[in-house]
C-alpha positions in Angstrom: -2.7 6.7 18.1 -1.5 8.2 14.7 -3.9 9.1 12.3 -3.1 7.7 8.6 -4.4 9.2 5.6 -5.0 6.2 3.1 -4.7 6.6 -0.6 -5.8 4.0 -3.2 -4.9 3.9 -6.9 -7.2 6.1 -9.3 -7.9 2.9 -11.2 -9.8 1.7 -8.2 -12.4 4.2 -7.6 -15.2 2.0 -6.1 -13.1 0.6 -3.2 -14.2 -2.9 -3.8 -10.8 -4.7 -3.5 -8.2 -2.1 -3.7 -4.6 -1.6 -2.2 -4.4 1.2 0.1 -1.2 3.0 1.2 -0.5 5.5 4.0 3.0 7.1 4.2 4.1 8.1 7.8 7.4 9.8 8.6 9.4 6.5 9.3 7.1 3.7 7.9 4.8 3.1 4.8 1.7 1.2 5.6 -0.3 -1.1 3.1 -3.6 -2.8 3.4 -6.4 -4.1 1.2 -9.8 -2.4 1.2 -11.3 -5.9 1.9 -9.3 -6.2 5.1 -8.8 -2.7 6.3 -7.6 -3.9 9.9 -4.7 -6.2 8.3 -2.0 -3.6 7.8 1.6 -4.3 6.7 4.2 -2.1 8.0 7.2 -1.3 5.6 10.3 0.6 5.8 11.0 3.2 3.2 13.5 0.9 1.6 11.2 -2.0 1.5 8.5 0.2 0.1 10.8 1.2 -2.7 11.9 -2.4 -3.3 8.3 -3.5 -3.5 7.2 -0.7 -5.8 10.5 -1.3 -8.2 9.4 -5.1 -8.2 5.8 -4.2 -9.1 6.8 -1.8 -11.9 9.4 -4.3 -13.3 6.5 -7.0 -13.7 8.2 -9.3 -11.1 4.8 -10.4 -9.8 3.0 -10.8 -13.1 1.6 -14.1 -13.6 
């Protein structure tokens, strides 16, 4: 099994409820620190689209 190196945003130092990302050679993995076994696997294109949408405020309520 591949070892993933998870990173979380600097704004989330306590790890209480943080998004975490691991970038592999062919995929980007995303999970919540609350549910570390629930991992979403994205293609690099899907990750770029998601990051762009977040930056553009498309998920703001």
